[in-house]
Chimera marker file (.cmm) of the C-alpha trace (Angstrom):
<marker_set name="trace">
<marker id="1" x="0.000" y="0.000" z="0.000" r="1" g="1" b="0" radius="0.5"/>
<marker id="2" x="2.875" y="2.359" z="0.744" r="1" g="1" b="0" radius="0.5"/>
<marker id="3" x="4.442" y="1.584" z="-2.610" r="1" g="1" b="0" radius="0.5"/>
<marker id="4" x="1.121" y="2.272" z="-4.354" r="1" g="1" b="0" radius="0.5"/>
<marker id="5" x="0.833" y="5.614" z="-2.582" r="1" g="1" b="0" radius="0.5"/>
<marker id="6" x="4.393" y="6.590" z="-3.500" r="1" g="1" b="0" radius="0.5"/>
<marker id="7" x="3.829" y="5.595" z="-7.136" r="1" g="1" b="0" radius="0.5"/>
<marker id="8" x="0.281" y="6.851" z="-7.740" r="1" g="1" b="0" radius="0.5"/>
<marker id="9" x="-0.087" y="9.414" z="-4.927" r="1" g="1" b="0" radius="0.5"/>
<marker id="10" x="-3.405" y="7.868" z="-3.903" r="1" g="1" b="0" radius="0.5"/>
<marker id="11" x="-4.701" y="5.156" z="-1.630" r="1" g="1" b="0" radius="0.5"/>
<marker id="12" x="-8.049" y="3.435" z="-2.071" r="1" g="1" b="0" radius="0.5"/>
<marker id="13" x="-9.767" y="1.673" z="0.779" r="1" g="1" b="0" radius="0.5"/>
<marker id="14" x="-12.316" y="-0.993" z="-0.002" r="1" g="1" b="0" radius="0.5"/>
<marker id="15" x="-15.551" y="-0.608" z="1.916" r="1" g="1" b="0" radius="0.5"/>
<marker id="16" x="-16.954" y="-3.983" z="2.934" r="1" g="1" b="0" radius="0.5"/>
<marker id="17" x="-20.479" y="-2.642" z="3.431" r="1" g="1" b="0" radius="0.5"/>
<marker id="18" x="-22.907" y="-3.088" z="0.531" r="1" g="1" b="0" radius="0.5"/>
<marker id="19" x="-23.855" y="0.185" z="-1.158" r="1" g="1" b="0" radius="0.5"/>
<marker id="20" x="-27.139" y="1.620" z="0.038" r="1" g="1" b="0" radius="0.5"/>
<marker id="21" x="-29.686" y="2.734" z="-2.562" r="1" g="1" b="0" radius="0.5"/>
<marker id="22" x="-30.391" y="6.460" z="-2.890" r="1" g="1" b="0" radius="0.5"/>
<marker id="23" x="-33.080" y="7.736" z="-0.529" r="1" g="1" b="0" radius="0.5"/>
<marker id="24" x="-35.522" y="8.503" z="-3.351" r="1" g="1" b="0" radius="0.5"/>
<marker id="25" x="-35.514" y="4.856" z="-4.461" r="1" g="1" b="0" radius="0.5"/>
<marker id="26" x="-36.114" y="3.388" z="-1.026" r="1" g="1" b="0" radius="0.5"/>
<marker id="27" x="-39.038" y="5.689" z="-0.338" r="1" g="1" b="0" radius="0.5"/>
<marker id="28" x="-40.960" y="4.532" z="-3.410" r="1" g="1" b="0" radius="0.5"/>
<marker id="29" x="-40.297" y="0.797" z="-3.064" r="1" g="1" b="0" radius="0.5"/>
<marker id="30" x="-43.075" y="-1.133" z="-1.383" r="1" g="1" b="0" radius="0.5"/>
<marker id="31" x="-41.947" y="-3.202" z="1.575" r="1" g="1" b="0" radius="0.5"/>
<marker id="32" x="-42.097" y="-6.969" z="1.265" r="1" g="1" b="0" radius="0.5"/>
<marker id="33" x="-44.990" y="-8.554" z="3.061" r="1" g="1" b="0" radius="0.5"/>
<marker id="34" x="-44.361" y="-11.289" z="5.585" r="1" g="1" b="0" radius="0.5"/>
<marker id="35" x="-43.962" y="-14.727" z="3.957" r="1" g="1" b="0" radius="0.5"/>
<marker id="36" x="-44.059" y="-13.243" z="0.462" r="1" g="1" b="0" radius="0.5"/>
<marker id="37" x="-42.028" y="-14.962" z="-2.241" r="1" g="1" b="0" radius="0.5"/>
<marker id="38" x="-39.781" y="-13.077" z="-4.623" r="1" g="1" b="0" radius="0.5"/>
<marker id="39" x="-42.177" y="-13.862" z="-7.456" r="1" g="1" b="0" radius="0.5"/>
<marker id="40" x="-45.120" y="-12.433" z="-5.505" r="1" g="1" b="0" radius="0.5"/>
<marker id="41" x="-43.166" y="-9.317" z="-4.567" r="1" g="1" b="0" radius="0.5"/>
<marker id="42" x="-42.049" y="-8.849" z="-8.181" r="1" g="1" b="0" radius="0.5"/>
<marker id="43" x="-45.636" y="-9.160" z="-9.424" r="1" g="1" b="0" radius="0.5"/>
<marker id="44" x="-46.867" y="-6.674" z="-6.817" r="1" g="1" b="0" radius="0.5"/>
<marker id="45" x="-44.125" y="-4.204" z="-7.737" r="1" g="1" b="0" radius="0.5"/>
<marker id="46" x="-44.751" y="-4.601" z="-11.478" r="1" g="1" b="0" radius="0.5"/>
<marker id="47" x="-48.482" y="-4.000" z="-11.044" r="1" g="1" b="0" radius="0.5"/>
<marker id="48" x="-47.882" y="-0.795" z="-9.053" r="1" g="1" b="0" radius="0.5"/>
<marker id="49" x="-45.238" y="0.306" z="-11.563" r="1" g="1" b="0" radius="0.5"/>
<marker id="50" x="-47.639" y="-0.223" z="-14.483" r="1" g="1" b="0" radius="0.5"/>
<marker id="51" x="-50.377" y="1.758" z="-12.703" r="1" g="1" b="0" radius="0.5"/>
<marker id="52" x="-48.004" y="4.674" z="-12.155" r="1" g="1" b="0" radius="0.5"/>
<marker id="53" x="-46.825" y="4.588" z="-15.765" r="1" g="1" b="0" radius="0.5"/>
<marker id="54" x="-50.407" y="4.546" z="-17.040" r="1" g="1" b="0" radius="0.5"/>
<marker id="55" x="-51.311" y="7.472" z="-14.779" r="1" g="1" b="0" radius="0.5"/>
<marker id="56" x="-48.303" y="9.416" z="-16.020" r="1" g="1" b="0" radius="0.5"/>
<marker id="57" x="-49.474" y="8.962" z="-19.609" r="1" g="1" b="0" radius="0.5"/>
<marker id="58" x="-53.162" y="9.531" z="-18.783" r="1" g="1" b="0" radius="0.5"/>
<marker id="59" x="-54.100" y="5.954" z="-19.689" r="1" g="1" b="0" radius="0.5"/>
<marker id="60" x="-52.512" y="6.079" z="-23.143" r="1" g="1" b="0" radius="0.5"/>
<marker id="61" x="-51.168" y="2.579" z="-23.543" r="1" g="1" b="0" radius="0.5"/>
<marker id="62" x="-49.067" y="3.341" z="-26.632" r="1" g="1" b="0" radius="0.5"/>
<marker id="63" x="-47.192" y="6.122" z="-24.850" r="1" g="1" b="0" radius="0.5"/>
<marker id="64" x="-46.916" y="4.001" z="-21.702" r="1" g="1" b="0" radius="0.5"/>
<marker id="65" x="-45.377" y="1.085" z="-23.603" r="1" g="1" b="0" radius="0.5"/>
<marker id="66" x="-42.960" y="3.392" z="-25.395" r="1" g="1" b="0" radius="0.5"/>
<marker id="67" x="-41.842" y="5.039" z="-22.137" r="1" g="1" b="0" radius="0.5"/>
<marker id="68" x="-41.261" y="1.613" z="-20.554" r="1" g="1" b="0" radius="0.5"/>
<marker id="69" x="-39.232" y="0.435" z="-23.536" r="1" g="1" b="0" radius="0.5"/>
<marker id="70" x="-41.562" y="-2.454" z="-24.320" r="1" g="1" b="0" radius="0.5"/>
<marker id="71" x="-43.935" y="-3.232" z="-27.163" r="1" g="1" b="0" radius="0.5"/>
<marker id="72" x="-47.630" y="-2.473" z="-26.957" r="1" g="1" b="0" radius="0.5"/>
<marker id="73" x="-48.515" y="-6.183" z="-27.099" r="1" g="1" b="0" radius="0.5"/>
<marker id="74" x="-46.128" y="-6.893" z="-24.216" r="1" g="1" b="0" radius="0.5"/>
<marker id="75" x="-47.777" y="-4.134" z="-22.176" r="1" g="1" b="0" radius="0.5"/>
<marker id="76" x="-51.207" y="-5.536" z="-22.991" r="1" g="1" b="0" radius="0.5"/>
<marker id="77" x="-50.140" y="-9.032" z="-21.836" r="1" g="1" b="0" radius="0.5"/>
<marker id="78" x="-48.742" y="-7.601" z="-18.597" r="1" g="1" b="0" radius="0.5"/>
<marker id="79" x="-51.935" y="-5.623" z="-17.955" r="1" g="1" b="0" radius="0.5"/>
<marker id="80" x="-54.023" y="-8.748" z="-18.577" r="1" g="1" b="0" radius="0.5"/>
<marker id="81" x="-51.769" y="-10.768" z="-16.259" r="1" g="1" b="0" radius="0.5"/>
<marker id="82" x="-52.286" y="-8.227" z="-13.459" r="1" g="1" b="0" radius="0.5"/>
<marker id="83" x="-56.024" y="-7.859" z="-14.112" r="1" g="1" b="0" radius="0.5"/>
<marker id="84" x="-55.721" y="-4.243" z="-15.230" r="1" g="1" b="0" radius="0.5"/>
<marker id="85" x="-58.472" y="-3.721" z="-17.766" r="1" g="1" b="0" radius="0.5"/>
<marker id="86" x="-59.384" y="-0.051" z="-17.461" r="1" g="1" b="0" radius="0.5"/>
<marker id="87" x="-57.247" y="3.057" z="-17.663" r="1" g="1" b="0" radius="0.5"/>
<marker id="88" x="-56.579" y="4.520" z="-14.178" r="1" g="1" b="0" radius="0.5"/>
<link id1="1" id2="2" r="1" g="1" b="0" radius="0.2"/>
<link id1="2" id2="3" r="1" g="1" b="0" radius="0.2"/>
<link id1="3" id2="4" r="1" g="1" b="0" radius="0.2"/>
<link id1="4" id2="5" r="1" g="1" b="0" radius="0.2"/>
<link id1="5" id2="6" r="1" g="1" b="0" radius="0.2"/>
<link id1="6" id2="7" r="1" g="1" b="0" radius="0.2"/>
<link id1="7" id2="8" r="1" g="1" b="0" radius="0.2"/>
<link id1="8" id2="9" r="1" g="1" b="0" radius="0.2"/>
<link id1="9" id2="10" r="1" g="1" b="0" radius="0.2"/>
<link id1="10" id2="11" r="1" g="1" b="0" radius="0.2"/>
<link id1="11" id2="12" r="1" g="1" b="0" radius="0.2"/>
<link id1="12" id2="13" r="1" g="1" b="0" radius="0.2"/>
<link id1="13" id2="14" r="1" g="1" b="0" radius="0.2"/>
<link id1="14" id2="15" r="1" g="1" b="0" radius="0.2"/>
<link id1="15" id2="16" r="1" g="1" b="0" radius="0.2"/>
<link id1="16" id2="17" r="1" g="1" b="0" radius="0.2"/>
<link id1="17" id2="18" r="1" g="1" b="0" radius="0.2"/>
<link id1="18" id2="19" r="1" g="1" b="0" radius="0.2"/>
<link id1="19" id2="20" r="1" g="1" b="0" radius="0.2"/>
<link id1="20" id2="21" r="1" g="1" b="0" radius="0.2"/>
<link id1="21" id2="22" r="1" g="1" b="0" radius="0.2"/>
<link id1="22" id2="23" r="1" g="1" b="0" radius="0.2"/>
<link id1="23" id2="24" r="1" g="1" b="0" radius="0.2"/>
<link id1="24" id2="25" r="1" g="1" b="0" radius="0.2"/>
<link id1="25" id2="26" r="1" g="1" b="0" radius="0.2"/>
<link id1="26" id2="27" r="1" g="1" b="0" radius="0.2"/>
<link id1="27" id2="28" r="1" g="1" b="0" radius="0.2"/>
<link id1="28" id2="29" r="1" g="1" b="0" radius="0.2"/>
<link id1="29" id2="30" r="1" g="1" b="0" radius="0.2"/>
<link id1="30" id2="31" r="1" g="1" b="0" radius="0.2"/>
<link id1="31" id2="32" r="1" g="1" b="0" radius="0.2"/>
<link id1="32" id2="33" r="1" g="1" b="0" radius="0.2"/>
<link id1="33" id2="34" r="1" g="1" b="0" radius="0.2"/>
<link id1="34" id2="35" r="1" g="1" b="0" radius="0.2"/>
<link id1="35" id2="36" r="1" g="1" b="0" radius="0.2"/>
<link id1="36" id2="37" r="1" g="1" b="0" radius="0.2"/>
<link id1="37" id2="38" r="1" g="1" b="0" radius="0.2"/>
<link id1="38" id2="39" r="1" g="1" b="0" radius="0.2"/>
<link id1="39" id2="40" r="1" g="1" b="0" radius="0.2"/>
<link id1="40" id2="41" r="1" g="1" b="0" radius="0.2"/>
<link id1="41" id2="42" r="1" g="1" b="0" radius="0.2"/>
<link id1="42" id2="43" r="1" g="1" b="0" radius="0.2"/>
<link id1="43" id2="44" r="1" g="1" b="0" radius="0.2"/>
<link id1="44" id2="45" r="1" g="1" b="0" radius="0.2"/>
<link id1="45" id2="46" r="1" g="1" b="0" radius="0.2"/>
<link id1="46" id2="47" r="1" g="1" b="0" radius="0.2"/>
<link id1="47" id2="48" r="1" g="1" b="0" radius="0.2"/>
<link id1="48" id2="49" r="1" g="1" b="0" radius="0.2"/>
<link id1="49" id2="50" r="1" g="1" b="0" radius="0.2"/>
<link id1="50" id2="51" r="1" g="1" b="0" radius="0.2"/>
<link id1="51" id2="52" r="1" g="1" b="0" radius="0.2"/>
<link id1="52" id2="53" r="1" g="1" b="0" radius="0.2"/>
<link id1="53" id2="54" r="1" g="1" b="0" radius="0.2"/>
<link id1="54" id2="55" r="1" g="1" b="0" radius="0.2"/>
<link id1="55" id2="56" r="1" g="1" b="0" radius="0.2"/>
<link id1="56" id2="57" r="1" g="1" b="0" radius="0.2"/>
<link id1="57" id2="58" r="1" g="1" b="0" radius="0.2"/>
<link id1="58" id2="59" r="1" g="1" b="0" radius="0.2"/>
<link id1="59" id2="60" r="1" g="1" b="0" radius="0.2"/>
<link id1="60" id2="61" r="1" g="1" b="0" radius="0.2"/>
<link id1="61" id2="62" r="1" g="1" b="0" radius="0.2"/>
<link id1="62" id2="63" r="1" g="1" b="0" radius="0.2"/>
<link id1="63" id2="64" r="1" g="1" b="0" radius="0.2"/>
<link id1="64" id2="65" r="1" g="1" b="0" radius="0.2"/>
<link id1="65" id2="66" r="1" g="1" b="0" radius="0.2"/>
<link id1="66" id2="67" r="1" g="1" b="0" radius="0.2"/>
<link id1="67" id2="68" r="1" g="1" b="0" radius="0.2"/>
<link id1="68" id2="69" r="1" g="1" b="0" radius="0.2"/>
<link id1="69" id2="70" r="1" g="1" b="0" radius="0.2"/>
<link id1="70" id2="71" r="1" g="1" b="0" radius="0.2"/>
<link id1="71" id2="72" r="1" g="1" b="0" radius="0.2"/>
<link id1="72" id2="73" r="1" g="1" b="0" radius="0.2"/>
<link id1="73" id2="74" r="1" g="1" b="0" radius="0.2"/>
<link id1="74" id2="75" r="1" g="1" b="0" radius="0.2"/>
<link id1="75" id2="76" r="1" g="1" b="0" radius="0.2"/>
<link id1="76" id2="77" r="1" g="1" b="0" radius="0.2"/>
<link id1="77" id2="78" r="1" g="1" b="0" radius="0.2"/>
<link id1="78" id2="79" r="1" g="1" b="0" radius="0.2"/>
<link id1="79" id2="80" r="1" g="1" b="0" radius="0.2"/>
<link id1="80" id2="81" r="1" g="1" b="0" radius="0.2"/>
<link id1="81" id2="82" r="1" g="1" b="0" radius="0.2"/>
<link id1="82" id2="83" r="1" g="1" b="0" radius="0.2"/>
<link id1="83" id2="84" r="1" g="1" b="0" radius="0.2"/>
<link id1="84" id2="85" r="1" g="1" b="0" radius="0.2"/>
<link id1="85" id2="86" r="1" g="1" b="0" radius="0.2"/>
<link id1="86" id2="87" r="1" g="1" b="0" radius="0.2"/>
<link id1="87" id2="88" r="1" g="1" b="0" radius="0.2"/>
</marker_set>
């Protein structure tokens, strides 16, 4: 480490703690329910995410799909899977 400092004029310390997500991300993530599987949590998150995206685009599914980077048919399948039939 001393040799590295003398050569590069810098020392890097490795932090063993995992990085924490930014505060804005943790505030909007729903907390996992007790005894919920990853698949169930993912479905719940995806459903909420789709609702928010639809609200942002005032129910316009074409614009929603485009903003999510997916095709319209993919969005329609996801909405059907989550039982979302009407615009919010």
